C-alpha positions in Angstrom: 0.0 0.0 0.0 1.5 3.3 -1.1 0.7 6.4 1.1 1.7 10.0 1.0 3.0 11.4 4.3 3.2 15.1 5.2 5.2 16.1 8.2 7.2 12.9 7.9 10.5 14.6 8.8 9.2 15.8 12.2 9.1 13.9 15.5 5.6 12.3 15.2 5.8 11.8 11.4 9.2 10.2 11.4 8.1 7.9 14.2 5.2 6.7 12.1 7.4 6.3 8.9 9.9 4.3 10.9 7.1 2.1 12.3 5.6 1.6 8.8 8.9 0.6 7.3 9.6 -1.9 10.0 6.2 -3.6 9.3 7.0 -3.7 5.6 3.4 -3.6 4.4 3.1 0.1 3.7 5.2 2.1 1.3 5.4 5.7 2.6 6.4 8.5 0.3 7.4 11.6 2.4 6.5 15.0 1.0 8.6 17.8 2.5 9.2 21.5 1.9 12.9 20.9 2.9 13.5 17.7 0.9 15.6 14.8 2.0 17.9 17.0 4.1 15.2 17.9 6.6 16.3 15.6 9.4 14.1 12.7 8.4 15.6 9.9 10.5 14.6 7.0 8.3 15.5 8.9 5.1 17.9 6.2 4.0 15.0 3.8 3.3 12.2 6.1 2.4 11.6 8.3 -0.6 11.4 12.1 0.2 10.0 14.4 -2.4 10.4 18.1 -2.1 7.7 20.6 -2.9 7.4 24.4 -2.6 5.9 25.6 0.6 3.8 28.2 -1.2 2.5 25.8 -3.8 1.6 22.3 -2.6 -1.0 22.1 -5.4 1.8 21.3 -7.8 2.0 17.9 -6.1 0.5 15.0 -8.1 0.4 11.8 -6.2 1.3 8.5 -7.8 -1.8 6.7 -9.3 -1.4 3.9 -6.8 -1.4 6.2 -3.7 -4.2 5.0 -1.4 -4.0 7.4 1.5 -2.7 10.7 2.7 -1.4 10.9 6.3 -0.8 14.4 7.6 1.4 15.2 10.6 2.5 18.6 9.3 2.6 21.5 11.7 3.4 24.2 12.6 2.5 26.1 9.4 5.0 28.8 9.9 5.3 31.6 7.3 7.2 30.0 4.4 7.4 30.8 0.7 6.0 34.2 1.2 2.6 33.1 2.6 1.4 32.6 6.1 0.1 29.5 7.8 -3.5 30.1 7.0 -2.9 30.3 3.3 -0.7 27.2 3.4 -3.5 25.3 5.1 -6.0 26.4 2.5 -3.7 25.4 -0.4 -3.0 22.0 1.3 -6.8 21.4 1.6 -7.1 22.2 -2.1 -4.4 19.7 -2.9 -6.2 17.0 -1.0 -9.5 17.8 -2.6 -7.9 17.6 -6.1 -6.3 14.3 -5.3 -9.6 13.0 -4.0 -11.3 14.0 -7.3 -8.7 12.2 -9.3 -8.8 9.1 -7.0 -12.2 8.7 -5.4 -11.0 5.9 -3.1 -8.4 8.1 -1.5 -8.5 8.3 2.3 -7.1 10.9 4.7 -5.6 10.5 8.2 -5.1 13.9 9.8 -3.2 14.2 13.1 -4.1 17.3 15.1 -3.3 17.8 18.8 -4.7 18.6 22.2 -4.2 22.3 21.5 -7.5 22.4 19.6 -9.3 22.2 22.9 -8.0 25.4 24.4 -8.8 27.0 26.7 -8.8 24.0 29.0 -11.0 23.7 32.1 -10.1 22.1 35.4 -11.3 18.4 35.7 -13.1 18.6 32.4 -12.4 15.9 29.9 -13.2 17.4 26.5 -15.2 15.3 24.1 -15.0 15.3 20.3 -18.2 17.3 20.2 -17.0 20.2 22.4 -16.5 23.5 20.6 -13.1 24.4 19.4 -12.3 27.8 20.8 -8.6 28.4 21.3 -7.4 31.8 22.5 -7.0 34.5 19.9 -3.3 34.9 20.6 -2.5 31.2 20.3 -1.6 31.0 16.6 -0.5 27.4 16.9 -3.8 26.2 18.3 -5.8 28.4 15.9 -4.0 26.9 12.9 -4.7 23.4 14.2 -8.4 24.3 14.3 -8.2 25.9 10.9 -6.5 22.9 9.3 -9.1 20.5 10.8 -12.0 22.7 9.8 -10.7 23.2 6.2 -10.2 19.5 5.6 -13.6 18.6 7.2 -15.3 21.1 4.9 -14.3 19.0 1.8 -17.2 17.1 0.2 -18.3 13.9 2.0 -15.5 14.2 4.6 -17.4 11.9 7.0 -16.8 9.0 4.5 -13.1 9.3 3.9 -11.4 11.3 6.6 -10.1 10.2 10.0 -9.0 13.0 12.4 -7.0 12.2 15.5 -6.5 14.5 18.4 -3.6 13.1 20.6 -2.5 14.6 23.9 1.1 15.0 25.0 3.0 12.5 22.9 6.3 11.1 24.2 8.7 8.3 23.4 11.8 7.7 21.3 12.6 10.6 19.0 9.7 12.7 20.4 11.8 15.8 20.8 9.6 18.1 22.9 8.4 15.8 25.6 11.2 13.2 25.7 14.6 14.3 24.3 14.3 17.7 25.9 13.4 16.4 29.4 16.1 13.7 29.3 18.6 16.4 28.2 17.5 18.8 30.9 18.1 16.4 33.7 21.4 15.3 32.3 22.5 19.0 32.5 21.5 19.4 36.1 18.6 20.5 38.2 15.4 21.7 36.6 13.3 24.5 38.2 9.5 24.2 38.3 6.7 26.3 39.7 3.6 24.1 39.6 3.3 20.6 37.9 0.0 19.7 39.4 -2.0 19.9 36.1 -3.3 16.5 34.9 -2.6 15.0 31.5 -2.9 11.7 29.7 0.4 11.2 28.0 0.3 8.9 25.0 3.3 6.8 23.8 4.4 7.7 20.3 4.5 4.2 19.1 0.9 3.7 20.1 -0.1 6.6 17.9 1.9 5.2 15.0 0.4 1.7 15.5 -3.1 3.1 15.5 -2.6 5.1 12.3 -1.0 2.0 10.7 -3.9 -0.2 11.7 -6.5 2.3 10.4 -4.7 2.2 7.0 -5.7 -1.4 6.7 -9.0 -1.1 8.6 -10.1 2.4 7.8 -12.6 4.0 10.1 -13.6 7.6 9.4 -14.5 10.1 12.1 -13.0 12.3 14.8 -11.3 10.6 17.8 -9.5 12.0 20.8 -6.3 10.0 21.4 -5.2 10.3 25.0 -3.0 7.9 26.9 -4.7 5.3 29.2 -3.9 7.0 32.5 -4.5 10.4 34.0 -1.3 11.6 35.7 0.1 14.9 37.0 2.8 16.7 35.1 5.1 16.0 38.1 4.5 12.3 37.9 5.2 12.4 34.1 8.4 14.5 34.5 9.6 12.3 37.3 9.7 9.3 34.9 12.4 11.0 32.9 14.2 12.3 36.0 14.4 8.8 37.4 15.7 7.4 34.1 18.5 9.9 34.0 19.3 9.8 37.8 21.4 13.0 37.8 19.3 16.2 38.0 16.5 17.0 40.5 13.3 19.0 40.3 13.7 22.3 42.3 10.5 24.2 43.2 10.7 28.0 42.9 8.3 30.6 44.2 5.3 31.5 42.1 6.8 35.0 41.4 9.8 33.4 39.7 7.8 31.7 37.0 8.2 32.6 33.4 5.2 34.7 32.2 5.9 34.1 28.5 2.6 33.1 26.7 2.1 29.5 27.7 0.1 28.1 24.8 1.0 24.4 24.1 2.4 25.2 20.7 4.8 27.9 22.1 6.1 25.5 24.7 6.4 22.6 22.3 8.3 24.7 19.7 10.6 26.1 22.3 11.6 22.8 23.8 11.9 21.1 20.4 14.3 23.8 19.1 16.4 23.5 22.2 16.5 19.7 21.9 17.8 19.9 18.4 20.7 22.1 19.4 21.8 20.1 22.4 25.0 18.1 22.2 25.9 15.3 24.7 29.3 16.8 25.3 27.8 20.1 26.3 25.3 18.3 28.5 28.1 16.4 30.3 30.1 19.6 30.8 27.1 21.4 32.4 26.0 18.5 34.6 25.3 19.5 38.2 24.3 23.0 37.4 20.8 24.3 37.7 19.6 24.9 34.2 16.4 25.1 32.0 15.0 27.6 34.5 12.1 28.4 32.1 11.4 24.9 30.8 8.8 24.0 33.5 8.2 27.4 35.2 5.0 28.2 33.3 1.4 28.2 34.3 0.8 25.8 31.4 1.8 22.9 33.7 -0.7 23.8 36.4 -3.7 23.4 34.2 -5.7 20.1 33.6 -5.5 19.1 29.9 -7.9 16.2 29.7 -9.7 14.5 26.9 -12.5 11.9 26.9 -11.5 8.6 25.3 -15.1 7.2 25.4 -15.4 7.2 21.6 -12.0 5.6 21.2 -12.8 2.8 23.7 -16.2 2.3 22.2 -15.1 1.9 18.5 -11.7 0.2 19.1 -12.2 -1.9 22.3 -9.2 -4.1 21.7 -6.7 -1.4 21.0 -4.4 -1.1 24.0 -2.4 2.0 24.9 0.6 1.9 27.2 1.1 3.9 30.4 4.4 5.6 31.1 5.3 3.0 33.8 4.9 0.2 31.2 7.4 1.7 28.8 9.9 3.0 31.3 12.4 0.3 30.4 12.1 1.1 26.7 12.6 4.8 27.5 15.7 4.0 29.6 17.2 1.9 26.7 16.5 4.7 24.3 18.2 7.2 26.7 21.3 5.1 26.9 21.4 4.9 23.1 20.4 8.4 22.3 22.8 10.0 24.8 25.5 7.3 24.7 28.4 9.7 24.7 27.1 11.6 27.7 26.3 8.4 29.7 29.7 6.9 29.1 31.4 10.0 30.5 29.5 9.8 33.8 
């Protein structure tokens, strides 16, 4: 089965591409505005086709392409056009491809940010209104992308939209590499980590998308992890794996008041994770660092999704809790940060 993958050079997309290649029953073709040099980790065994950011409509999928899987985001200004225009042109590309190939299916991966603003102890359902804050460009573009795609003819018959929560696991830069790197470098300040989340293991998301390609089910589904945990419990998983740095609570007045939208936090930690080097981490070990990583009110807010529809329609699909994959995360840490670990 040949599929077109967008966002296949990012953390979630490359995780899925790697998973699909290991299974061997799906042939992913990655479409990227940066081409093969965009950091796509399985690039040695997957075809990467470049396209202009401002003109995705120039893409013509191979005749035997059966599905489009989209992980792409953020839609930062590229090619002289902003994110909103890029989204509209991407939707036109998908619509044109669907007209040429009426059996084409779409899997679109959104994120928890579509549910902003969150409310304490309230698990959002798929039918709750999408109303992100006006200043949260990341979340608003997530809503725009989902809305534009859902507005295409007969979307209910050929589109599957997934809304995962915090995704972690191997090669998930924002919520794995960055946390591991932070504790390797020393202590990490925090203000309030009492907010509840349902972290989802990256391979579970990849596995679910892969299964739906073979057993397609259209609709909109929240995709949280199986357990509700506090941010502190989640972060402690990585602190315990590293065994070097500690969490240090700071007064509320010391917190970073930078806008705390999920997209802003994710982009910031991802950028930092990409620039970290093990040698630098080892040299800095023991120092308090990353003072603004966890000192945000973002981590004090419950960010919960209802998984009732997921459990109803896919009763046999099992999602792993952080405690169940801790050994896998530890093995990944030893491999990913091998140079740093050997020096300790």
